[in-house]
MIFI-450832 format. One record per atom (N, C-alpha, C): x, y, z; residue in one letter. Coordinates in steps of 0.1 Angstrom, whole numbers, plus 5000, padded with zeros to 4 digits. Layout:
N
XYZa;...
# end
This chain:
263
500849885000m;500050005000m;500950125000m;500950214990p;501750334990p;501250425001p;502250505007c;502050585019c;502550725017c;501650825020d;502050965019d;502251015033d;503551035037a;503951065050a;503551205054a;503151295045h;502851435049h;501951495038h;500751525042v;499751585033v;498851675041v;498551795035h;497551885041h;496251855034h;495551755039l;494351705031l;493251805030l;492951875040k;491851975039k;492252075028k;493452125028n;493852225018n;493852165004n;494252035003l;494151974990l;492651964985l;491851924994l;490351914991l;489852044986l;490252154992d;489752284988d;490152314973d;491252254968l;491652274954l;491152164945l;491052044951e;490651934943e;489651854951e;488351884949p;487351814958p;487251664957p;487751614946e;487751464944e;489051404950e;489851474957a;491151424962a;490951294971a;489951294979e;489851174988e;489451054979e;488651074969s;488350964960s;489550914952s;490451004948v;491650974942v;492550894951v;492650934964r;493450864974r;493050724975r;491750704977r;491150574978r;491450484966r;491250544954r;491350464942r;492850424940r;493750514944l;495250474943l;495750394955l;494850374965g;495250294976g;496250344985g;496250484987i;497250554994i;496850575009i;497650525018a;497550565032a;498150705034a;497650785043a;498150925044a;498150975059a;499251045062a;499351115075a;498951265072a;497851305077a;497251435074a;497551535085a;498251645081s;498651745091s;497551855091s;497251905104a;496252015106a;496852105116a;496452235115w;496952335125w;495752415130w;494552385127n;493352445133n;492252345134n;491252385142r;490152285145r;489352245132r;489152345123e;488452305111e;489152205103e;490452215101e;491152115093e;491151985101e;491351985114f;491451855121f;490051785120f;488951865121a;487651795121a;487451725107a;487951785097v;487851715084v;488651585083v;489851595088h;490751485088h;490251375097h;489651405109r;489151315118r;487951235112r;487151315104e;485951245098e;486451155086e;487451195079l;487951115068l;488550985074l;489251005085s;489850885092s;488750785096s;487750835102a;486650755107a;485950685095a;485750755084a;485150705072a;485950595066a;487250615066a;488150515060a;488150385068a;488150395081r;487950275090r;486650205087r;485650285086r;484250225084r;484150155071r;484850215061d;484650155047d;485750055044d;486750035053g;487849945050g;488750005039g;488850135038a;489650205029a;491050225035a;492050265026p;493350295032p;493250405042p;494050395053p;493750485065p;494250625063p;493650715070v;494150855072v;494550865087v;495750915089f;496250925103f;496251075106f;495451125115p;495351265118p;496551315127p;497151425123c;498251485131c;497851625134c;498351685145f;498051825148f;499151895155f;499352015151a;500352115158a;500152245151a;500552345158i;500552485153i;501852505144i;501652525131h;502752535122h;503652645126h;505052625124p;505952735128p;505752865120p;505152855109q;504852975101q;503553045106q;502852985115a;501553035120a;501653165127a;502653185136p;502753315143p;502753435134p;503553425123r;503553535114r;502253555107r;501653445103s;500353445096s;499253515105s;499253465117l;498253525127l;498453665129l;499753705131a;500053845133a;499653935121a;499853885109e;499453965097e;497953965096e;497253865101a;495853865100a;495153945111a;495953985121g;495454065132g;494653975142g;494953845143t;494253765152t;495253695161t;494853665173g;495753605183g;495053475189g;494753375181d;494053255186d;495053145189d;496353165190a;497253065194a;496852985207a;496453055217p;496052985229p;494952885227p;493952915218i;492852825215i;493452705208i;494452725199r;495052605192r;495852525202r;496552595211d;497252525222d;496352425229d;495152475233s;494252385240s;493752275232s;493652295218a;493152185209a;494152075209a;495452105209l;496451995209l;496351915222l;496151975233a;496051895245a;494751805245a;493651865240e;492351795239e;492551675230e;493051695218y;493151575209y;494151475214y;495251515220a;496151415225a;495551335236a;494951405245a;494351335257a;493251235252a;492551265242a;491451185237a;491951065228a;493251065226g;493850955218g;493550965203g;493351085199e;492951105185e;494151135175e;495351145181l;496451185173l;497351065169l;497751065156a;498750965152a;500151025155a;500251155155a;501551225157a;501251375160a;502251435167v;502151575169v;502951645157v;502351725150g;503051785139g;502151845128g;502551935120e;504051955119e;504352075128e;505452055135t;506052165144t;507452185140t;508152275146g;509552295143g;509852445143g;510752475133f;511252615132f;511352655118f;510952775115d;511152835102d;511852965103d;513052975099l;513853095100l;514353135086l;513453115076f;513753125062f;514153275059f;513453365064d;513753505061d;513353595074d;513553725072e;513453815084e;512053805090e;511053795081r;509653785086r;509453675095r;509953555092y;509853445101y;510753455113y;511953505111r;512853515122r;512353605133r;511453705129a;510853795139a;509953725149a;509553605145t;508653525154t;509353405161t;510653415161e;511453295166e;511053265181e;510853365189a;510553345203a;509253265204a;508253305196e;506953235197e;507053095191e;507953075181q;508152945176q;508852855186q;509752915194d;510352835205d;509352795215d;508352885219r;507352845228r;506452735223r;506052745211l;505152645205l;505952505204l;507152515200f;507852385199f;507952315212f;508252395223a;508352335236a;507052275240a;505952335237l;504552285240l;504352155232l;504752155220h;504552035211h;505351925216h;506651945219l;507551845223l;507051785237l;506651875246d;506151825259d;504951725256d;504051765247a;502851685245a;503251545239a;504151555229a;504651425223a;505251335234a;506051395243l;506651315253l;505651255263l;504651345267a;503651305277a;502751195271a;502451195259y;501551095253y;502250985245y;503550985244g;504250885237g;503950895222g;503951015216l;503551025202l;504751065193l;504851025181p;505851075172p;505751225170p;506751285165l;506851425162l;507151445148l;506451525141v;506651555127v;507251695126v;508451715120l;509151835121l;509251905107l;508952035108h;509252135097h;510452215101h;511452215093v;512652285096v;513252355084v;513252495084r;513852565073r;514952665079r;516152645075r;517352715079r;517352725094r;517052615101a;517052605115a;517552475121a;518252395113m;518652265118m;519452275131m;520152385133h;520952405146h;520052405158h;518752445156k;517852445168k;517452305171k;517352215161i;516952075164i;518052005172i;519352035169f;520451975177f;520452015191f;519752125194l;519652165208l;518752075216l;517852005209h;516851925216h;516951775214h;518151725210t;518251585207t;518051495220t;518451545231k;518251455243k;516851425245k;515951525243a;514451495245a;513951425233a;514451455221l;513851395209l;514151245208l;515251205214k;515551065213k;514750975222k;513951045231r;512950975240r;511650945233r;511451005221l;510150985214l;510150855206l;508950805203p;508950675195p;509450695181p;509350815175a;509850845162a;509850995160a;510751045152v;510951185148v;510951185132v;509951245126v;509851245112v;510251385107v;511251395098f;511651515092f;510951535079f;509851605079h;509151635067h;509951715057h;509951675045s;510651735034s;512151765039s;512851655042w;514151665048w;514951785043w;515351875051p;516051995046p;517551995048p;518051895055g;519451895059g;520451825049g;521651805054s;522651735046s;522651585051s;523351505043p;523551365048p;524251365061p;525351445063a;526051445075a;525151475087a;524251575086e;523351615096e;522451495100e;521951425090g;521051315092g;521751205099g;522951165095f;523651065102f;524051105116f;524351235118s;524651275132s;523451255141s;522251285136l;520951265144l;520851115147l;521051035138l;520950885140l;521950845151l;523150895150r;524150855160r;523850905174r;523151015174r;522751065188r;521550995194r;521050895187g;520050805192g;518550835188g;518350925179l;516950955175l;516450845166l;515250805168n;514550715159n;514050805147n;514950845139a;514650955129a;514250885116a;513350955109f;512850915096f;512951045087f;513451025075f;513651135066f;512651125054f;511851225053s;510751215043s;511151305031s;510851255020f;511251325007f;510051334998f;509951454993g;508751484984g;509251514970g;508651614964t;508951644950t;510251714948t;510951744959a;512351794958a;513251704950a;512951574951v;513751474944v;513451474929v;512351534925l;511951554911l;512551684905l;512951774914l;513351914910l;514851934911l;515651834912n;517051844912n;517651914924n;516951904936h;517451964948h;518651884953h;519851934952k;521051854954k;521151794968k;520751864979n;520851814992n;519851694994n;518651714988a;517651614989a;518151484982a;518751504970i;519151384962i;520351314969i;521251394974r;522451334981r;521951254994r;521051315001s;520551255013s;519751125010s;518851135000c;518051024996c;518950904992c;519950934986a;520950824981a;521650764993a;521950845004a;522850805014a;522150735026a;520950775029f;520350725042f;519950575040f;519950505051p;519350365051p;517950355046p;517650265038a;516250255032a;515150255043a;515450185054e;514450175064e;514150315072e;514950415069t;514750545075t;513950645065t;513650595053l;513050685043l;511550675043l;510950795042l;509550805040l;509350895027l;508150885022f;507850965010f;506551045012f;506451155005e;505351245008e;505051324995e;503851394995t;503551494985t;503451634991t;503351645004d;503051775010d;501951845003d;501051774997a;499951834989a;499151924998a;498752034992p;499052084978p;500252174977p;501152174987f;502152284988f;503452254982f;503652144975q;504952114969q;504852074954q;504352164946p;504052134932p;505252094924p;505151984916p;506151954906p;506152064896p;507252074889r;507452174878r;506252164868r;505652284865g;504652294855g;503252264861g;503052244874t;501752224880t;501452334890t;500152344893r;499752444903r;499952394917r;499752264919y;499852214933y;500252064932y;500652014943s;500951874944s;499751794948s;499651664944s;498451584948s;498951444950s;497951354954f;498351214956f;498851154943f;498551204932r;498951144919r;500551154918r;501151244925d;502551264924d;503351164932d;502751094941l;503551004950l;504350904943l;503750844933s;504450734926s;505650784919s;505550904914a;506750964907a;507850994917a;507551034929v;508551064939v;509250934943v;508450824945v;509050694948v;509950644937v;509450654925r;510350614913r;511550684912r;511550824914a;512750904914a;513650864925a;513150844937a;514050804948a;514750674945a;513950574940a;514550444936a;515650454926a;515450544916a;516450564906a;517750624912a;517550724921i;518650784928i;519450684935i;518850594942r;519450494950r;519950364943r;519450344931g;519750224924g;518950104929g;517750134935d;516850034939d;515750014929d;514949914932t;513649904924t;512549974932t;511650044924a;510650114931a;509750034940a;509349904935p;508449824944p;509149794957p;510449754957e;511049714969e;511249834978e;511649954973l;511750074981l;510450114987l;509350104979e;508050134984e;507650034996e;507949914994r;507649815004r;508349845018r;509649885017i;510449915029i;509850045035i;509650145027s;509150275032s;507750255038s;506950185032d;505550165037d;505550095051d;506450005052a;506549935066a;507050035076a;507950125072s;508350235082s;507250325085s;506450365075f;505350455077f;504350395087f;504050275086f;503050215096f;503650195109f;504950175110r;505650175123r;505550305130r;505650415122v;505550555128v;504150585132v;503250575122f;501850635124f;500850535128f;501050405125g;500050315127g;500150235140g;500750295150r;500950215163r;499650185169r;
# end
């Protein structure tokens, strides 16, 4: 069963209303990230419907995205405390497959201006993952140094998933040596000649690899958005980079996906 380790399913449905039908037809299991109650409610319902229908599963994840403080500030709203309480509510109810995506985004000055709030949110998310024994899904842009500050806590988690792995092979191997049960997820970057992604995908052990679409936010060249239809191309590209066969790499990665999200 092909597995999409990171998708914003509600956002994809807004662009492509038939996306859930496509997912089911392609037989794709998905880890769906949400950062507000509306998104999470949609993912929770899709998860329940998939269980009821015997369809490929949807695994709901929740956290306040590290880009959210800037977005909320620009929108003139301050509802982060409400979202904080949602995380505790969903975790306590056993409704989460993982906490995420969380992390740090220091891509430019606009995001760097909210670093203190990103630090606060990350601490909240990490504490919840530790308290409830949940995997953590990380978004990291130009901030890998901040992840290394937390490795003692991160290695206590059942899994740490690096969404759209942003680092180098050396950084990834350093995290593994430090004892993290780390998984490195690759999306359409491997289709777009991103050199770090290609080098890392080639180097890491197959059992640490996951694949994703980040739909709809990681469009392949010439498209408006990414979708579940792109997952097979990502896996084929990764297999070619590694010199593996796509079916075997998919089999190994899918087993890792269910170890992380399907506990």
